[in-house]
C-alpha positions in Angstrom: -17.2 -16.1 -8.4 -17.8 -16.9 -4.8 -17.2 -15.0 -1.7 -14.2 -14.2 0.8 -14.8 -13.8 4.6 -12.3 -12.1 6.8 -12.2 -11.8 10.5 -10.0 -9.6 12.8 -10.1 -7.9 16.2 -13.3 -6.0 17.2 -13.6 -2.7 15.2 -10.4 -3.1 13.4 -12.1 -3.6 9.9 -14.5 -0.7 10.1 -12.2 1.5 7.9 -11.6 -1.4 5.5 -15.0 -1.9 5.0 -15.7 2.0 4.1 -12.7 1.9 1.9 -13.9 -1.4 0.0 -17.2 0.2 -0.5 -15.7 3.3 -1.8 -13.2 1.4 -4.1 -16.0 -0.6 -5.2 -18.0 2.4 -6.4 -14.9 3.3 -8.5 -14.8 -0.3 -10.1 -11.5 -0.9 -8.3 -12.6 -3.9 -6.0 -15.4 -6.4 -5.4 -18.7 -5.6 -3.6 -18.7 -5.7 0.1 -21.5 -7.8 1.1 -21.8 -7.1 4.9 -19.6 -5.9 7.7 -20.4 -6.9 11.3 -18.6 -6.3 14.7 -19.4 -8.9 17.4 -16.8 -10.2 19.6 -14.6 -9.6 16.7 -15.0 -8.2 13.4 -16.4 -10.1 10.1 -16.1 -8.7 6.6 -17.9 -10.6 4.0 -17.1 -9.4 0.3 -17.5 -10.8 -3.2 -14.4 -12.7 -4.4 -12.2 -10.8 -6.7 -11.5 -13.2 -9.8 -8.0 -14.2 -10.7 -4.8 -14.5 -8.8 -2.5 -12.1 -6.9 1.1 -10.8 -7.8 2.6 -13.8 -5.8 1.3 -16.6 -8.0 4.0 -18.7 -9.9 2.7 -17.8 -13.4 3.1 -13.9 -12.4 6.5 -14.1 -10.8 7.8 -16.1 -13.5 7.6 -13.2 -15.7 8.8 -10.3 -13.8 9.0 -7.6 -16.4 5.5 -8.2 -17.6 4.5 -8.3 -13.7 6.1 -5.1 -13.1 4.5 -3.5 -16.3 1.2 -4.6 -15.4 1.6 -3.3 -11.7 2.6 -0.1 -12.8 -0.5 0.4 -14.9 -2.8 -0.7 -12.3 -1.2 1.7 -10.0 -1.5 4.7 -12.4 -5.2 3.8 -12.7 -5.5 3.8 -8.8 -3.7 7.1 -8.6 -5.7 8.9 -11.4 -8.8 7.9 -9.7 -10.7 10.9 -8.0 -10.8 10.8 -4.3 -12.9 13.6 -3.6 -15.6 11.4 -1.6 -13.1 9.1 -0.4 -14.0 8.4 3.5 -10.2 8.7 4.6 -9.2 12.3 3.4 -5.8 12.6 4.9 -3.8 9.4 5.2 -0.5 11.3 5.2 -1.2 12.7 8.4 -2.2 9.0 9.8 1.2 8.0 8.3 3.3 10.7 10.0 1.5 10.3 13.4 2.1 6.4 13.2 5.8 7.0 12.7 6.0 9.4 15.6 4.4 6.8 17.7 7.0 4.2 16.7 9.7 6.4 17.5 8.4 7.2 20.9 8.1 3.7 21.5 11.5 2.9 20.7 10.7 0.7 17.5 13.4 0.5 15.0 14.5 -2.5 12.8 16.9 -2.0 10.0 16.9 -5.8 9.4 13.5 -5.8 7.8 14.6 -3.5 5.0 18.2 -3.5 3.6 17.8 -0.3 1.7 17.4 1.6 5.2 20.4 3.9 5.3 20.2 4.9 9.2 21.6 2.8 12.0 19.7 4.4 14.9 16.1 5.7 15.6 17.3 9.1 16.4 19.0 9.7 13.2 16.1 8.3 11.3 13.5 10.0 13.1 15.6 13.5 12.8 15.6 13.1 8.9 12.1 12.1 8.6 10.6 14.7 10.9 12.7 17.4 8.8 11.4 16.2 5.5 7.8 14.8 6.2 6.7 18.5 5.0 7.4 17.4 1.6 5.0 14.5 1.7 1.6 15.5 -0.2 -2.1 14.6 0.4 -3.4 14.8 -3.0 -3.9 11.2 -4.3 -6.0 8.1 -3.7 -3.6 5.5 -2.6 -3.9 1.7 -1.4 -1.4 2.2 1.4 0.1 -1.3 1.3 0.5 -1.7 -2.4 2.4 -5.0 -2.8 2.3 -8.2 -4.8 -0.3 -10.1 -2.5 -2.8 -7.2 -2.6 -3.6 -6.8 -6.3 -5.5 -9.4 -8.2 -5.1 -10.1 -11.9 -7.1 -12.4 -14.1 -5.0 -13.7 -17.1 -2.9 -10.7 -16.6 -5.9 -8.2 -16.8 -6.3 -6.1 -13.7 -9.2 -7.6 -11.6 -9.2 -5.4 -8.2 -7.5 -4.6 -5.1 -7.8 -6.2 -1.7 -6.9 -5.4 1.8 -7.9 -1.8 1.7 -7.6 -1.1 5.4 -4.5 1.3 4.9 -6.0 3.2 2.0 -7.2 6.8 1.7 -6.0 10.1 0.2 -2.3 10.6 0.8 1.0 10.7 -0.9 1.4 8.3 -4.0 5.2 7.7 -3.1 3.6 5.6 -0.3 2.5 3.0 -2.6 5.6 3.3 -4.7 7.9 2.7 -1.8 6.0 -0.3 -0.4 5.7 -2.0 -3.7 9.4 -1.5 -4.2 10.6 -2.5 -1.0 8.5 -5.5 -0.5 9.1 -6.8 -3.9 12.9 -6.7 -3.5 13.2 -8.0 0.0 10.4 -10.6 0.2 10.2 -11.8 -3.7 13.6 -11.0 -4.7 12.6 -9.2 -8.1 15.5 -7.7 -9.5 15.8 -4.0 -9.1 16.1 -3.6 -12.8 12.6 -4.7 -13.2 11.1 -2.6 -10.4 12.8 0.5 -11.8 10.8 -0.2 -15.1 7.4 0.8 -13.3 8.4 4.0 -11.8 7.9 6.2 -15.0 4.7 4.5 -15.9 3.2 4.6 -12.5 4.4 8.2 -11.3 4.4 11.2 -13.7 7.3 13.2 -13.4 7.7 15.4 -10.2 10.2 16.0 -7.5 10.5 12.3 -6.0 9.6 11.9 -2.3 10.5 8.2 -2.1 13.9 9.1 0.0 11.9 10.6 2.6 10.0 7.2 3.2 12.4 4.7 2.3 15.3 6.0 4.5 13.5 6.0 7.7 9.7 5.8 7.8 9.3 2.3 7.1 11.4 0.7 10.0 9.7 3.3 12.4 6.1 2.7 11.4 6.1 -0.8 10.2 6.9 -2.0 13.7 4.5 0.0 15.3 
C-alpha cells in the first residue's frame, strides 16, 4: 500500500508519533514505521488505504458521507483510552484558549457561527462554562473531512493525530460541524444527521465550544 513521509519543525511531531502508535494498536490507523528528530522532524508511516472525506466521490454523496463519518466517530469515541499517552487533552485545550486570549487573538471571520463580537465577551463566556467540558473520551482533536480515510466507503483509518488524546467528545463534534459547513459547504441538514449516531444523548456541550473557543484557540 506504500508509505507516507511527513516533515515538520523539530520536536513538533513527537506526540503525533506516540498517538499514531496508540491508534495503530487499536486498529484505527496505519503503522508508524519511524519517527526521528534532526534539524526537523520526520515521521514515516504506512499509507492508509483509500481517499479522505474531501474526495469528489465522497462530497457528491453528502448524506452518505455524514452517516459514514458519524459511525467512524462513534467507533473512535467508544474506544478505550486508558493507555493513551495523552490523558488530559481538555486541559490542554482550555490552556490554549487562554493563551490565545492573552495574546489578543480573536477572529470571528473564520467561523460565521461565532456569536460574540469581542474577545472579552467570548472569553468571559468560555471561562465561565469551561467547567462543563469533560475528559472522558478518546478524541481525534481535529476531526474533519481531510483526516478520515475511507476505502470504497469502508472506514480505513485516521490521520494527523497530533491533537488527539483523552478529552471531551464535543471537541470532535464541533470541528467536524464547523469545518464541514464553512470550508466544504455541506448543508446543515446533512450535518445534523450525524449528531444522534455519533454522540449518545447527554447534555450538549457544543455551545461552550462553538460560541467562543474556536476563534480564540484556532488562531493561537
